[in-house]
PDB file of N, CA, C and O in Angstrom:
ATOM      1  N   UNK A   1       1.040  -1.385  -0.122  1.00  0.00           N
ATOM      2  CA  UNK A   1      -0.010  -0.014   0.011  1.00  0.00           C
ATOM      3  C   UNK A   1       1.008   1.109   0.056  1.00  0.00           C
ATOM      4  O   UNK A   1       2.032   1.188   0.734  1.00  0.00           O
ATOM      5  N   UNK A   2       0.368   2.165  -1.035  1.00  0.00           N
ATOM      6  CA  UNK A   2       1.371   3.354  -0.773  1.00  0.00           C
ATOM      7  C   UNK A   2       1.198   4.381   0.207  1.00  0.00           C
ATOM      8  O   UNK A   2       0.125   4.429   0.808  1.00  0.00           O
ATOM      9  N   UNK A   3       2.106   5.214   0.454  1.00  0.00           N
ATOM     10  CA  UNK A   3       1.782   6.026   1.722  1.00  0.00           C
ATOM     11  C   UNK A   3       1.207   7.427   1.204  1.00  0.00           C
ATOM     12  O   UNK A   3       1.343   8.331   2.028  1.00  0.00           O
ATOM     13  N   UNK A   4       0.688   7.726   0.191  1.00  0.00           N
ATOM     14  CA  UNK A   4      -0.307   8.718  -0.228  1.00  0.00           C
ATOM     15  C   UNK A   4      -1.239   8.772   0.462  1.00  0.00           C
ATOM     16  O   UNK A   4      -1.887   7.769   0.761  1.00  0.00           O
ATOM     17  N   UNK A   5      -1.600  10.316   0.995  1.00  0.00           N
ATOM     18  CA  UNK A   5      -2.696  10.348   1.932  1.00  0.00           C
ATOM     19  C   UNK A   5      -3.911  10.275   1.201  1.00  0.00           C
ATOM     20  O   UNK A   5      -4.039  10.614   0.025  1.00  0.00           O
ATOM     21  N   UNK A   6      -5.051   9.690   2.151  1.00  0.00           N
ATOM     22  CA  UNK A   6      -6.076   9.386   1.440  1.00  0.00           C
ATOM     23  C   UNK A   6      -7.182  10.701   1.497  1.00  0.00           C
ATOM     24  O   UNK A   6      -7.403  11.240   2.582  1.00  0.00           O
ATOM     25  N   UNK A   7      -7.692  11.058   0.553  1.00  0.00           N
ATOM     26  CA  UNK A   7      -8.358  12.332   0.209  1.00  0.00           C
ATOM     27  C   UNK A   7      -9.510  11.959  -0.472  1.00  0.00           C
ATOM     28  O   UNK A   7      -9.386  11.101  -1.346  1.00  0.00           O
ATOM     29  N   UNK A   8     -10.630  12.441  -0.245  1.00  0.00           N
ATOM     30  CA  UNK A   8     -11.808  12.394  -0.712  1.00  0.00           C
ATOM     31  C   UNK A   8     -11.774  13.008  -2.281  1.00  0.00           C
ATOM     32  O   UNK A   8     -11.058  13.936  -2.657  1.00  0.00           O
ATOM     33  N   UNK A   9     -12.538  12.405  -2.929  1.00  0.00           N
ATOM     34  CA  UNK A   9     -12.322  12.871  -4.527  1.00  0.00           C
ATOM     35  C   UNK A   9     -12.930  14.205  -4.763  1.00  0.00           C
ATOM     36  O   UNK A   9     -12.500  14.893  -5.689  1.00  0.00           O
ATOM     37  N   UNK A  10     -13.971  14.664  -3.944  1.00  0.00           N
ATOM     38  CA  UNK A  10     -14.435  15.973  -4.043  1.00  0.00           C
ATOM     39  C   UNK A  10     -13.175  16.993  -3.328  1.00  0.00           C
ATOM     40  O   UNK A  10     -12.720  17.957  -3.943  1.00  0.00           O
ATOM     41  N   UNK A  11     -12.818  16.692  -2.260  1.00  0.00           N
ATOM     42  CA  UNK A  11     -11.740  17.532  -1.693  1.00  0.00           C
ATOM     43  C   UNK A  11     -10.435  17.743  -2.477  1.00  0.00           C
ATOM     44  O   UNK A  11      -9.752  18.767  -2.503  1.00  0.00           O
ATOM     45  N   UNK A  12     -10.166  16.285  -3.269  1.00  0.00           N
ATOM     46  CA  UNK A  12      -8.994  16.691  -4.085  1.00  0.00           C
ATOM     47  C   UNK A  12      -9.453  17.463  -5.470  1.00  0.00           C
ATOM     48  O   UNK A  12      -8.586  18.156  -6.001  1.00  0.00           O
ATOM     49  N   UNK A  13     -10.648  17.401  -6.044  1.00  0.00           N
ATOM     50  CA  UNK A  13     -11.074  18.205  -6.996  1.00  0.00           C
ATOM     51  C   UNK A  13     -10.981  19.592  -6.552  1.00  0.00           C
ATOM     52  O   UNK A  13     -10.523  20.362  -7.396  1.00  0.00           O
ATOM     53  N   UNK A  14     -11.331  20.122  -5.350  1.00  0.00           N
ATOM     54  CA  UNK A  14     -11.369  21.233  -5.046  1.00  0.00           C
ATOM     55  C   UNK A  14      -9.714  21.716  -4.701  1.00  0.00           C
ATOM     56  O   UNK A  14      -9.446  22.900  -4.496  1.00  0.00           O
ATOM     57  N   UNK A  15      -8.768  20.734  -4.674  1.00  0.00           N
ATOM     58  CA  UNK A  15      -7.375  21.214  -4.293  1.00  0.00           C
ATOM     59  C   UNK A  15      -7.009  21.370  -5.661  1.00  0.00           C
ATOM     60  O   UNK A  15      -6.202  22.278  -5.862  1.00  0.00           O
ATOM     61  N   UNK A  16      -7.386  20.731  -6.641  1.00  0.00           N
ATOM     62  CA  UNK A  16      -6.878  20.665  -8.040  1.00  0.00           C
ATOM     63  C   UNK A  16      -7.243  21.900  -8.561  1.00  0.00           C
ATOM     64  O   UNK A  16      -6.324  22.600  -8.986  1.00  0.00           O
ATOM     65  N   UNK A  17      -8.593  22.405  -8.636  1.00  0.00           N
ATOM     66  CA  UNK A  17      -9.133  23.574  -9.118  1.00  0.00           C
ATOM     67  C   UNK A  17      -8.364  24.698  -8.537  1.00  0.00           C
ATOM     68  O   UNK A  17      -7.897  25.561  -9.281  1.00  0.00           O
ATOM     69  N   UNK A  18      -8.193  24.745  -7.167  1.00  0.00           N
ATOM     70  CA  UNK A  18      -7.251  25.705  -6.500  1.00  0.00           C
ATOM     71  C   UNK A  18      -6.112  25.930  -7.246  1.00  0.00           C
ATOM     72  O   UNK A  18      -5.862  27.032  -7.734  1.00  0.00           O
ATOM     73  N   UNK A  19      -5.165  24.633  -7.410  1.00  0.00           N
ATOM     74  CA  UNK A  19      -3.901  24.512  -8.172  1.00  0.00           C
ATOM     75  C   UNK A  19      -3.918  25.212  -9.480  1.00  0.00           C
ATOM     76  O   UNK A  19      -3.027  26.026  -9.721  1.00  0.00           O
ATOM     77  N   UNK A  20      -4.703  25.005 -10.207  1.00  0.00           N
ATOM     78  CA  UNK A  20      -5.046  25.549 -11.457  1.00  0.00           C
ATOM     79  C   UNK A  20      -5.498  26.938 -11.588  1.00  0.00           C
ATOM     80  O   UNK A  20      -5.248  27.617 -12.584  1.00  0.00           O
ATOM     81  N   UNK A  21      -6.275  27.426 -10.412  1.00  0.00           N
ATOM     82  CA  UNK A  21      -6.360  28.992 -10.584  1.00  0.00           C
ATOM     83  C   UNK A  21      -5.021  29.638 -10.013  1.00  0.00           C
ATOM     84  O   UNK A  21      -4.616  30.667 -10.555  1.00  0.00           O
ATOM     85  N   UNK A  22      -4.383  29.145  -9.054  1.00  0.00           N
ATOM     86  CA  UNK A  22      -3.101  30.004  -8.682  1.00  0.00           C
ATOM     87  C   UNK A  22      -2.100  29.508  -9.832  1.00  0.00           C
ATOM     88  O   UNK A  22      -1.496  30.546 -10.102  1.00  0.00           O
ATOM     89  N   UNK A  23      -1.715  28.752 -10.452  1.00  0.00           N
ATOM     90  CA  UNK A  23      -0.510  28.437 -11.673  1.00  0.00           C
ATOM     91  C   UNK A  23      -1.026  29.371 -12.451  1.00  0.00           C
ATOM     92  O   UNK A  23      -0.156  30.094 -12.939  1.00  0.00           O
ATOM     93  N   UNK A  24      -2.214  29.658 -12.781  1.00  0.00           N
ATOM     94  CA  UNK A  24      -2.733  30.301 -14.209  1.00  0.00           C
ATOM     95  C   UNK A  24      -3.098  31.831 -13.597  1.00  0.00           C
ATOM     96  O   UNK A  24      -3.435  32.695 -14.406  1.00  0.00           O
ATOM     97  N   UNK A  25      -3.038  32.108 -12.375  1.00  0.00           N
ATOM     98  CA  UNK A  25      -3.557  33.713 -11.833  1.00  0.00           C
ATOM     99  C   UNK A  25      -5.031  33.903 -12.450  1.00  0.00           C
ATOM    100  O   UNK A  25      -5.204  35.016 -12.946  1.00  0.00           O
ATOM    101  N   UNK A  26      -5.888  33.212 -12.497  1.00  0.00           N
ATOM    102  CA  UNK A  26      -7.227  33.059 -13.116  1.00  0.00           C
ATOM    103  C   UNK A  26      -7.816  33.982 -11.841  1.00  0.00           C
ATOM    104  O   UNK A  26      -7.432  33.936 -10.672  1.00  0.00           O
ATOM    105  N   UNK A  27      -8.930  34.886 -12.453  1.00  0.00           N
ATOM    106  CA  UNK A  27      -9.632  35.528 -11.732  1.00  0.00           C
ATOM    107  C   UNK A  27     -11.190  34.952 -11.597  1.00  0.00           C
ATOM    108  O   UNK A  27     -12.228  35.565 -11.845  1.00  0.00           O
ATOM    109  N   UNK A  28     -11.019  33.494 -11.095  1.00  0.00           N
ATOM    110  CA  UNK A  28     -12.434  33.005 -10.809  1.00  0.00           C
ATOM    111  C   UNK A  28     -12.180  32.335  -9.343  1.00  0.00           C
ATOM    112  O   UNK A  28     -11.068  32.315  -8.816  1.00  0.00           O
ATOM    113  N   UNK A  29     -13.337  31.798  -8.764  1.00  0.00           N
ATOM    114  CA  UNK A  29     -13.372  31.089  -7.682  1.00  0.00           C
ATOM    115  C   UNK A  29     -13.209  29.423  -7.817  1.00  0.00           C
ATOM    116  O   UNK A  29     -13.463  28.932  -8.917  1.00  0.00           O
ATOM    117  N   UNK A  30     -12.980  28.943  -7.214  1.00  0.00           N
ATOM    118  CA  UNK A  30     -12.967  27.185  -7.190  1.00  0.00           C
ATOM    119  C   UNK A  30     -14.320  26.861  -7.599  1.00  0.00           C
ATOM    120  O   UNK A  30     -14.503  26.011  -8.470  1.00  0.00           O
ATOM    121  N   UNK A  31     -15.425  27.559  -6.958  1.00  0.00           N
ATOM    122  CA  UNK A  31     -16.645  27.060  -7.220  1.00  0.00           C
ATOM    123  C   UNK A  31     -17.092  27.649  -8.745  1.00  0.00           C
ATOM    124  O   UNK A  31     -18.158  27.234  -9.203  1.00  0.00           O
ATOM    125  N   UNK A  32     -16.550  28.299  -9.281  1.00  0.00           N
ATOM    126  CA  UNK A  32     -16.800  28.813 -10.870  1.00  0.00           C
ATOM    127  C   UNK A  32     -16.364  27.776 -11.557  1.00  0.00           C
ATOM    128  O   UNK A  32     -16.925  27.749 -12.652  1.00  0.00           O
ATOM    129  N   UNK A  33     -15.622  26.915 -11.410  1.00  0.00           N
ATOM    130  CA  UNK A  33     -15.022  25.843 -12.331  1.00  0.00           C
ATOM    131  C   UNK A  33     -15.920  24.418 -12.191  1.00  0.00           C
ATOM    132  O   UNK A  33     -15.849  23.530 -11.343  1.00  0.00           O
ATOM    133  N   UNK A  34     -16.776  24.563 -13.349  1.00  0.00           N
ATOM    134  CA  UNK A  34     -17.831  23.239 -13.479  1.00  0.00           C
ATOM    135  C   UNK A  34     -16.844  21.912 -13.342  1.00  0.00           C
ATOM    136  O   UNK A  34     -15.701  22.022 -13.785  1.00  0.00           O
ATOM    137  N   UNK A  35     -17.227  20.762 -12.786  1.00  0.00           N
ATOM    138  CA  UNK A  35     -16.541  19.623 -12.590  1.00  0.00           C
ATOM    139  C   UNK A  35     -16.489  19.133 -14.053  1.00  0.00           C
ATOM    140  O   UNK A  35     -15.446  18.663 -14.508  1.00  0.00           O
ATOM    141  N   UNK A  36     -17.553  19.237 -14.749  1.00  0.00           N
ATOM    142  CA  UNK A  36     -17.663  18.491 -15.882  1.00  0.00           C
ATOM    143  C   UNK A  36     -17.463  19.386 -17.211  1.00  0.00           C
ATOM    144  O   UNK A  36     -17.625  18.858 -18.312  1.00  0.00           O
ATOM    145  N   UNK A  37     -17.081  20.851 -17.087  1.00  0.00           N
ATOM    146  CA  UNK A  37     -17.036  21.472 -18.224  1.00  0.00           C
ATOM    147  C   UNK A  37     -15.708  21.434 -18.509  1.00  0.00           C
ATOM    148  O   UNK A  37     -14.892  21.262 -17.603  1.00  0.00           O
ATOM    149  N   UNK A  38     -15.258  21.620 -20.060  1.00  0.00           N
ATOM    150  CA  UNK A  38     -13.884  21.497 -20.333  1.00  0.00           C
ATOM    151  C   UNK A  38     -12.962  22.659 -19.984  1.00  0.00           C
ATOM    152  O   UNK A  38     -13.285  23.844 -19.906  1.00  0.00           O
ATOM    153  N   UNK A  39     -11.700  22.095 -19.777  1.00  0.00           N
ATOM    154  CA  UNK A  39     -10.878  22.936 -19.327  1.00  0.00           C
ATOM    155  C   UNK A  39     -10.326  23.845 -20.538  1.00  0.00           C
ATOM    156  O   UNK A  39     -10.134  25.061 -20.508  1.00  0.00           O
ATOM    157  N   UNK A  40     -10.132  23.016 -21.540  1.00  0.00           N
ATOM    158  CA  UNK A  40      -9.177  23.268 -22.812  1.00  0.00           C
ATOM    159  C   UNK A  40     -10.361  24.178 -23.932  1.00  0.00           C
ATOM    160  O   UNK A  40     -11.450  23.660 -24.180  1.00  0.00           O
ATOM    161  N   UNK A  41     -10.074  25.202 -24.379  1.00  0.00           N
ATOM    162  CA  UNK A  41     -10.792  25.796 -25.042  1.00  0.00           C
ATOM    163  C   UNK A  41     -11.837  26.394 -24.576  1.00  0.00           C
ATOM    164  O   UNK A  41     -11.635  27.212 -23.679  1.00  0.00           O
ATOM    165  N   UNK A  42     -13.134  26.186 -25.004  1.00  0.00           N
ATOM    166  CA  UNK A  42     -14.372  26.973 -24.276  1.00  0.00           C
ATOM    167  C   UNK A  42     -14.415  26.274 -23.165  1.00  0.00           C
ATOM    168  O   UNK A  42     -13.739  25.254 -23.037  1.00  0.00           O
ATOM    169  N   UNK A  43     -15.187  26.716 -22.252  1.00  0.00           N
ATOM    170  CA  UNK A  43     -15.019  26.178 -20.738  1.00  0.00           C
ATOM    171  C   UNK A  43     -14.439  27.114 -20.175  1.00  0.00           C
ATOM    172  O   UNK A  43     -14.819  28.267 -20.377  1.00  0.00           O
ATOM    173  N   UNK A  44     -13.190  26.785 -19.182  1.00  0.00           N
ATOM    174  CA  UNK A  44     -12.327  27.659 -19.053  1.00  0.00           C
ATOM    175  C   UNK A  44     -11.615  28.620 -20.092  1.00  0.00           C
ATOM    176  O   UNK A  44     -11.180  29.739 -19.817  1.00  0.00           O
ATOM    177  N   UNK A  45     -11.584  28.211 -20.912  1.00  0.00           N
ATOM    178  CA  UNK A  45     -10.898  28.971 -22.189  1.00  0.00           C
ATOM    179  C   UNK A  45      -9.453  28.829 -22.094  1.00  0.00           C
ATOM    180  O   UNK A  45      -8.724  29.783 -22.366  1.00  0.00           O
ATOM    181  N   UNK A  46      -9.061  27.878 -21.784  1.00  0.00           N
ATOM    182  CA  UNK A  46      -7.244  27.334 -21.508  1.00  0.00           C
ATOM    183  C   UNK A  46      -6.867  27.174 -23.140  1.00  0.00           C
ATOM    184  O   UNK A  46      -7.519  26.779 -24.106  1.00  0.00           O
ATOM    185  N   UNK A  47      -5.463  27.687 -22.972  1.00  0.00           N
ATOM    186  CA  UNK A  47      -4.956  27.029 -24.333  1.00  0.00           C
ATOM    187  C   UNK A  47      -3.749  26.170 -23.872  1.00  0.00           C
ATOM    188  O   UNK A  47      -3.588  25.733 -22.733  1.00  0.00           O
ATOM    189  N   UNK A  48      -2.949  26.001 -24.908  1.00  0.00           N
ATOM    190  CA  UNK A  48      -1.627  24.813 -24.957  1.00  0.00           C
ATOM    191  C   UNK A  48      -0.834  25.105 -23.791  1.00  0.00           C
ATOM    192  O   UNK A  48      -0.521  24.367 -22.857  1.00  0.00           O
ATOM    193  N   UNK A  49      -0.539  26.433 -24.037  1.00  0.00           N
ATOM    194  CA  UNK A  49       0.443  27.184 -23.006  1.00  0.00           C
ATOM    195  C   UNK A  49      -0.106  26.805 -21.565  1.00  0.00           C
ATOM    196  O   UNK A  49       0.521  26.138 -20.742  1.00  0.00           O
ATOM    197  N   UNK A  50      -1.304  27.305 -21.398  1.00  0.00           N
ATOM    198  CA  UNK A  50      -1.816  26.836 -20.280  1.00  0.00           C
ATOM    199  C   UNK A  50      -1.772  25.422 -19.497  1.00  0.00           C
ATOM    200  O   UNK A  50      -1.485  25.185 -18.324  1.00  0.00           O
ATOM    201  N   UNK A  51      -2.085  24.727 -20.355  1.00  0.00           N
ATOM    202  CA  UNK A  51      -2.118  23.234 -20.290  1.00  0.00           C
ATOM    203  C   UNK A  51      -1.049  22.704 -19.608  1.00  0.00           C
ATOM    204  O   UNK A  51      -1.046  21.938 -18.644  1.00  0.00           O
ATOM    205  N   UNK A  52       0.362  23.475 -20.556  1.00  0.00           N
ATOM    206  CA  UNK A  52       1.423  22.713 -19.923  1.00  0.00           C
ATOM    207  C   UNK A  52       1.868  23.370 -18.413  1.00  0.00           C
ATOM    208  O   UNK A  52       2.614  22.857 -17.579  1.00  0.00           O
ATOM    209  N   UNK A  53       1.213  24.577 -18.349  1.00  0.00           N
ATOM    210  CA  UNK A  53       1.575  25.289 -16.979  1.00  0.00           C
ATOM    211  C   UNK A  53       1.043  24.069 -15.764  1.00  0.00           C
ATOM    212  O   UNK A  53       1.733  23.561 -14.880  1.00  0.00           O
ATOM    213  N   UNK A  54      -0.312  23.842 -16.059  1.00  0.00           N
ATOM    214  CA  UNK A  54      -1.180  22.826 -15.453  1.00  0.00           C
ATOM    215  C   UNK A  54      -0.249  21.528 -15.092  1.00  0.00           C
ATOM    216  O   UNK A  54       0.147  21.102 -14.007  1.00  0.00           O
ATOM    217  N   UNK A  55      -0.089  21.145 -16.212  1.00  0.00           N
ATOM    218  CA  UNK A  55       0.906  19.790 -16.039  1.00  0.00           C
ATOM    219  C   UNK A  55       2.505  19.779 -15.191  1.00  0.00           C
ATOM    220  O   UNK A  55       3.045  18.838 -14.609  1.00  0.00           O
ATOM    221  N   UNK A  56       2.917  20.995 -15.356  1.00  0.00           N
ATOM    222  CA  UNK A  56       4.051  21.330 -14.654  1.00  0.00           C
ATOM    223  C   UNK A  56       3.757  21.282 -12.872  1.00  0.00           C
ATOM    224  O   UNK A  56       4.349  20.696 -11.965  1.00  0.00           O
ATOM    225  N   UNK A  57       2.815  22.000 -12.890  1.00  0.00           N
ATOM    226  CA  UNK A  57       2.289  22.332 -11.268  1.00  0.00           C
ATOM    227  C   UNK A  57       1.712  21.249 -10.566  1.00  0.00           C
ATOM    228  O   UNK A  57       1.648  21.193  -9.338  1.00  0.00           O
ATOM    229  N   UNK A  58       1.192  20.186 -11.535  1.00  0.00           N
ATOM    230  CA  UNK A  58       0.210  18.895 -11.292  1.00  0.00           C
ATOM    231  C   UNK A  58       1.388  17.950 -10.756  1.00  0.00           C
ATOM    232  O   UNK A  58       1.393  17.308  -9.706  1.00  0.00           O
ATOM    233  N   UNK A  59       2.452  18.027 -11.803  1.00  0.00           N
ATOM    234  CA  UNK A  59       3.605  17.160 -11.799  1.00  0.00           C
ATOM    235  C   UNK A  59       4.283  17.459 -10.252  1.00  0.00           C
ATOM    236  O   UNK A  59       4.319  16.606  -9.365  1.00  0.00           O
ATOM    237  N   UNK A  60       4.741  18.667 -10.140  1.00  0.00           N
ATOM    238  CA  UNK A  60       5.465  18.953  -8.915  1.00  0.00           C
ATOM    239  C   UNK A  60       4.776  18.550  -7.659  1.00  0.00           C
ATOM    240  O   UNK A  60       5.420  18.046  -6.740  1.00  0.00           O
ATOM    241  N   UNK A  61       3.262  18.788  -7.565  1.00  0.00           N
ATOM    242  CA  UNK A  61       2.724  18.860  -6.592  1.00  0.00           C
ATOM    243  C   UNK A  61       2.200  17.257  -6.062  1.00  0.00           C
ATOM    244  O   UNK A  61       2.020  16.875  -4.906  1.00  0.00           O
ATOM    245  N   UNK A  62       2.035  16.501  -7.341  1.00  0.00           N
ATOM    246  CA  UNK A  62       1.650  15.269  -6.805  1.00  0.00           C
ATOM    247  C   UNK A  62       2.427  14.104  -7.407  1.00  0.00           C
ATOM    248  O   UNK A  62       1.851  13.067  -7.735  1.00  0.00           O
ATOM    249  N   UNK A  63       3.747  14.284  -7.551  1.00  0.00           N
ATOM    250  CA  UNK A  63       4.661  13.532  -7.952  1.00  0.00           C
ATOM    251  C   UNK A  63       4.790  12.380  -8.682  1.00  0.00           C
ATOM    252  O   UNK A  63       5.144  11.251  -8.344  1.00  0.00           O
ATOM    253  N   UNK A  64       4.391  12.915  -9.914  1.00  0.00           N
ATOM    254  CA  UNK A  64       4.164  12.091 -11.292  1.00  0.00           C
ATOM    255  C   UNK A  64       4.364  13.094 -12.520  1.00  0.00           C
ATOM    256  O   UNK A  64       4.279  14.322 -12.487  1.00  0.00           O
ATOM    257  N   UNK A  65       4.599  12.421 -13.412  1.00  0.00           N
ATOM    258  CA  UNK A  65       4.936  13.313 -14.821  1.00  0.00           C
ATOM    259  C   UNK A  65       3.586  13.145 -15.489  1.00  0.00           C
ATOM    260  O   UNK A  65       3.068  12.043 -15.668  1.00  0.00           O
ATOM    261  N   UNK A  66       3.035  14.326 -15.856  1.00  0.00           N
ATOM    262  CA  UNK A  66       2.094  14.325 -16.913  1.00  0.00           C
ATOM    263  C   UNK A  66       3.296  14.724 -18.277  1.00  0.00           C
ATOM    264  O   UNK A  66       4.255  15.496 -18.289  1.00  0.00           O
ATOM    265  N   UNK A  67       2.748  13.848 -19.295  1.00  0.00           N
ATOM    266  CA  UNK A  67       3.445  14.168 -20.637  1.00  0.00           C
ATOM    267  C   UNK A  67       2.655  14.532 -21.721  1.00  0.00           C
ATOM    268  O   UNK A  67       1.539  14.104 -22.018  1.00  0.00           O
ATOM    269  N   UNK A  68       3.534  15.601 -22.443  1.00  0.00           N
ATOM    270  CA  UNK A  68       2.779  15.903 -23.647  1.00  0.00           C
ATOM    271  C   UNK A  68       2.306  14.939 -24.782  1.00  0.00           C
ATOM    272  O   UNK A  68       1.288  15.072 -25.461  1.00  0.00           O
ATOM    273  N   UNK A  69       3.192  13.991 -24.857  1.00  0.00           N
ATOM    274  CA  UNK A  69       2.880  12.835 -25.641  1.00  0.00           C
ATOM    275  C   UNK A  69       1.837  11.848 -25.561  1.00  0.00           C
ATOM    276  O   UNK A  69       1.441  11.133 -26.482  1.00  0.00           O
ATOM    277  N   UNK A  70       1.389  11.879 -24.248  1.00  0.00           N
ATOM    278  CA  UNK A  70       0.414  10.692 -23.900  1.00  0.00           C
ATOM    279  C   UNK A  70      -0.626  10.886 -24.760  1.00  0.00           C
ATOM    280  O   UNK A  70      -1.136  11.968 -25.050  1.00  0.00           O
ATOM    281  N   UNK A  71      -0.990   9.557 -25.249  1.00  0.00           N
ATOM    282  CA  UNK A  71      -1.992   9.502 -26.167  1.00  0.00           C
ATOM    283  C   UNK A  71      -3.376   9.859 -25.546  1.00  0.00           C
ATOM    284  O   UNK A  71      -4.339  10.153 -26.255  1.00  0.00           O
ATOM    285  N   UNK A  72      -3.426   9.819 -24.167  1.00  0.00           N
ATOM    286  CA  UNK A  72      -4.781   9.998 -23.370  1.00  0.00           C
ATOM    287  C   UNK A  72      -4.947  11.317 -23.102  1.00  0.00           C
ATOM    288  O   UNK A  72      -5.988  11.626 -22.523  1.00  0.00           O
ATOM    289  N   UNK A  73      -4.170  12.171 -23.383  1.00  0.00           N
ATOM    290  CA  UNK A  73      -4.231  13.516 -22.686  1.00  0.00           C
ATOM    291  C   UNK A  73      -5.582  14.330 -23.133  1.00  0.00           C
ATOM    292  O   UNK A  73      -5.989  15.262 -22.440  1.00  0.00           O
ATOM    293  N   UNK A  74      -6.181  13.966 -24.207  1.00  0.00           N
ATOM    294  CA  UNK A  74      -7.772  14.451 -24.470  1.00  0.00           C
ATOM    295  C   UNK A  74      -8.766  14.216 -23.431  1.00  0.00           C
ATOM    296  O   UNK A  74      -9.628  15.009 -23.051  1.00  0.00           O
ATOM    297  N   UNK A  75      -8.520  12.894 -22.968  1.00  0.00           N
ATOM    298  CA  UNK A  75      -9.402  12.377 -21.827  1.00  0.00           C
ATOM    299  C   UNK A  75      -8.872  13.024 -20.803  1.00  0.00           C
ATOM    300  O   UNK A  75      -9.647  13.851 -20.323  1.00  0.00           O
ATOM    301  N   UNK A  76      -7.747  12.950 -20.245  1.00  0.00           N
ATOM    302  CA  UNK A  76      -7.253  13.416 -19.077  1.00  0.00           C
ATOM    303  C   UNK A  76      -7.300  14.795 -18.770  1.00  0.00           C
ATOM    304  O   UNK A  76      -7.179  15.228 -17.624  1.00  0.00           O
ATOM    305  N   UNK A  77      -7.489  15.555 -19.868  1.00  0.00           N
ATOM    306  CA  UNK A  77      -7.926  16.909 -19.588  1.00  0.00           C
ATOM    307  C   UNK A  77      -9.238  17.342 -19.951  1.00  0.00           C
ATOM    308  O   UNK A  77      -9.500  18.545 -19.959  1.00  0.00           O
ATOM    309  N   UNK A  78      -9.960  16.608 -20.207  1.00  0.00           N
ATOM    310  CA  UNK A  78     -11.564  16.810 -20.654  1.00  0.00           C
ATOM    311  C   UNK A  78     -12.010  17.507 -19.819  1.00  0.00           C
ATOM    312  O   UNK A  78     -12.647  18.471 -20.243  1.00  0.00           O
ATOM    313  N   UNK A  79     -11.904  17.370 -18.481  1.00  0.00           N
ATOM    314  CA  UNK A  79     -12.504  18.274 -17.462  1.00  0.00           C
ATOM    315  C   UNK A  79     -11.793  18.104 -16.254  1.00  0.00           C
ATOM    316  O   UNK A  79     -10.866  17.299 -16.157  1.00  0.00           O
ATOM    317  N   UNK A  80     -12.302  19.046 -15.039  1.00  0.00           N
ATOM    318  CA  UNK A  80     -11.651  19.279 -13.624  1.00  0.00           C
ATOM    319  C   UNK A  80     -11.756  17.787 -12.904  1.00  0.00           C
ATOM    320  O   UNK A  80     -10.914  17.293 -12.154  1.00  0.00           O
ATOM    321  N   UNK A  81     -13.211  17.108 -13.396  1.00  0.00           N
ATOM    322  CA  UNK A  81     -13.323  15.485 -12.906  1.00  0.00           C
ATOM    323  C   UNK A  81     -12.419  14.924 -13.478  1.00  0.00           C
ATOM    324  O   UNK A  81     -11.509  14.587 -12.721  1.00  0.00           O
ATOM    325  N   UNK A  82     -12.252  14.617 -14.780  1.00  0.00           N
ATOM    326  CA  UNK A  82     -11.413  13.754 -15.404  1.00  0.00           C
ATOM    327  C   UNK A  82      -9.795  13.863 -14.846  1.00  0.00           C
ATOM    328  O   UNK A  82      -9.164  12.904 -14.401  1.00  0.00           O
ATOM    329  N   UNK A  83      -9.274  15.270 -14.979  1.00  0.00           N
ATOM    330  CA  UNK A  83      -8.106  15.387 -14.346  1.00  0.00           C
ATOM    331  C   UNK A  83      -7.914  14.762 -13.094  1.00  0.00           C
ATOM    332  O   UNK A  83      -7.021  13.934 -12.912  1.00  0.00           O
ATOM    333  N   UNK A  84      -8.771  15.147 -12.157  1.00  0.00           N
ATOM    334  CA  UNK A  84      -8.947  14.769 -10.595  1.00  0.00           C
ATOM    335  C   UNK A  84      -8.602  13.248 -10.514  1.00  0.00           C
ATOM    336  O   UNK A  84      -7.656  12.715  -9.934  1.00  0.00           O
ATOM    337  N   UNK A  85      -9.673  12.650 -11.289  1.00  0.00           N
ATOM    338  CA  UNK A  85      -9.788  10.948 -11.228  1.00  0.00           C
ATOM    339  C   UNK A  85      -8.229  10.521 -11.745  1.00  0.00           C
ATOM    340  O   UNK A  85      -7.652   9.583 -11.196  1.00  0.00           O
ATOM    341  N   UNK A  86      -7.559  11.331 -12.908  1.00  0.00           N
ATOM    342  CA  UNK A  86      -6.561  10.737 -13.240  1.00  0.00           C
ATOM    343  C   UNK A  86      -5.195  10.941 -12.281  1.00  0.00           C
ATOM    344  O   UNK A  86      -4.307  10.089 -12.275  1.00  0.00           O
ATOM    345  N   UNK A  87      -5.129  12.123 -11.498  1.00  0.00           N
ATOM    346  CA  UNK A  87      -4.417  12.353 -10.582  1.00  0.00           C
ATOM    347  C   UNK A  87      -4.625  11.512  -9.340  1.00  0.00           C
ATOM    348  O   UNK A  87      -3.600  11.148  -8.763  1.00  0.00           O
ATOM    349  N   UNK A  88      -5.893  11.117  -8.798  1.00  0.00           N
ATOM    350  CA  UNK A  88      -6.074  10.279  -7.901  1.00  0.00           C
ATOM    351  C   UNK A  88      -5.397   9.121  -8.242  1.00  0.00           C
ATOM    352  O   UNK A  88      -4.621   8.684  -7.392  1.00  0.00           O
ATOM    353  N   UNK A  89      -5.526   8.435  -9.440  1.00  0.00           N
ATOM    354  CA  UNK A  89      -4.909   7.165  -9.685  1.00  0.00           C
ATOM    355  C   UNK A  89      -3.479   6.994  -9.804  1.00  0.00           C
ATOM    356  O   UNK A  89      -2.933   5.922  -9.539  1.00  0.00           O
ATOM    357  N   UNK A  90      -2.696   8.291 -10.299  1.00  0.00           N
ATOM    358  CA  UNK A  90      -1.338   8.350 -10.348  1.00  0.00           C
ATOM    359  C   UNK A  90      -0.446   8.678  -9.301  1.00  0.00           C
ATOM    360  O   UNK A  90       0.638   8.098  -9.253  1.00  0.00           O
ATOM    361  N   UNK A  91      -0.765   9.570  -8.413  1.00  0.00           N
ATOM    362  CA  UNK A  91      -0.139  10.574  -7.521  1.00  0.00           C
ATOM    363  C   UNK A  91       0.600   9.779  -6.701  1.00  0.00           C
ATOM    364  O   UNK A  91       0.095   8.775  -6.198  1.00  0.00           O
ATOM    365  N   UNK A  92       2.057  10.184  -6.440  1.00  0.00           N
ATOM    366  CA  UNK A  92       2.917   9.478  -5.378  1.00  0.00           C
ATOM    367  C   UNK A  92       2.873  10.116  -4.190  1.00  0.00           C
ATOM    368  O   UNK A  92       3.332   9.436  -3.273  1.00  0.00           O
ATOM    369  N   UNK A  93       2.369  11.490  -3.800  1.00  0.00           N
ATOM    370  CA  UNK A  93       2.547  12.224  -2.866  1.00  0.00           C
ATOM    371  C   UNK A  93       1.271  12.945  -2.854  1.00  0.00           C
ATOM    372  O   UNK A  93       1.061  13.815  -2.008  1.00  0.00           O
TER     373      UNK A  93
END
């Protein structure tokens, strides 16, 4: 069993939303980010540079590498909920 702290999915989603807001200096509240709304393009209106920033912050914070050449990136970044689910399955810290 890993020594990663057990955090509820909702708490992790809130934490990830806060990380995204902080990393990108967004002027939105955590509650403004729809769990199922798209992060890229419409939705939050993020672009590829924003997604790279998010990848770096998440990699540092949760101890695993998000790679730009991952064929599953469209699903991983589809929404806050999808990203949180992926983080929960991959995190090492």
